[in-house]
Every structure is written in structure tokens, then in C-alpha cells.
C-alpha positions as CSV (number, residue, x, y, z in Angstrom):
1,M,106.0,85.0,110.2
2,N,104.7,85.9,113.6
3,T,103.3,89.1,112.5
4,H,101.8,87.4,109.5
5,R,100.1,84.9,111.8
6,K,98.9,87.6,114.1
7,T,97.1,89.5,111.1
8,Y,95.6,86.2,109.8
9,S,94.3,85.7,113.3
10,S,92.8,89.3,113.1
11,I,91.2,88.8,109.8
12,R,89.3,85.6,111.3
13,D,88.2,87.6,114.1
14,I,86.8,90.3,112.1
15,K,85.2,87.7,109.6
16,K,83.7,86.0,112.9
17,T,82.4,89.4,113.9
18,L,80.7,90.3,110.7
19,T,79.0,86.9,110.7
20,A,77.8,87.7,114.4
21,K,76.2,91.2,114.1
22,P,75.9,93.8,111.3
23,G,76.3,96.6,114.1
24,K,79.3,95.2,115.6
25,R,80.9,94.8,112.1
26,A,80.7,98.5,111.5
27,A,82.8,99.0,114.8
28,T,85.1,96.3,114.0
29,V,85.9,97.8,110.5
30,K,86.3,101.3,112.0
31,A,88.8,100.0,114.5
32,A,90.8,98.1,111.8
């Protein structure tokens, strides 16, 4: 459950990032 929660948090972070900037989004996707 803890791991699942961590993953969900990461997904939210990525979503936040792609809403922020397209350039930053590419870097986030690469990191993930």
C-alpha cells in the first residue's frame, strides 16, 4: 500500500509538471 501511494504521488507530480511546462514535461517523462 505504501508503494502504491508513492506511485500515485509520482503520477500527480508528473501531471503537475506537464501542466506547468512542455519542455519540463519531456524531461519528466524521460526520468520516469
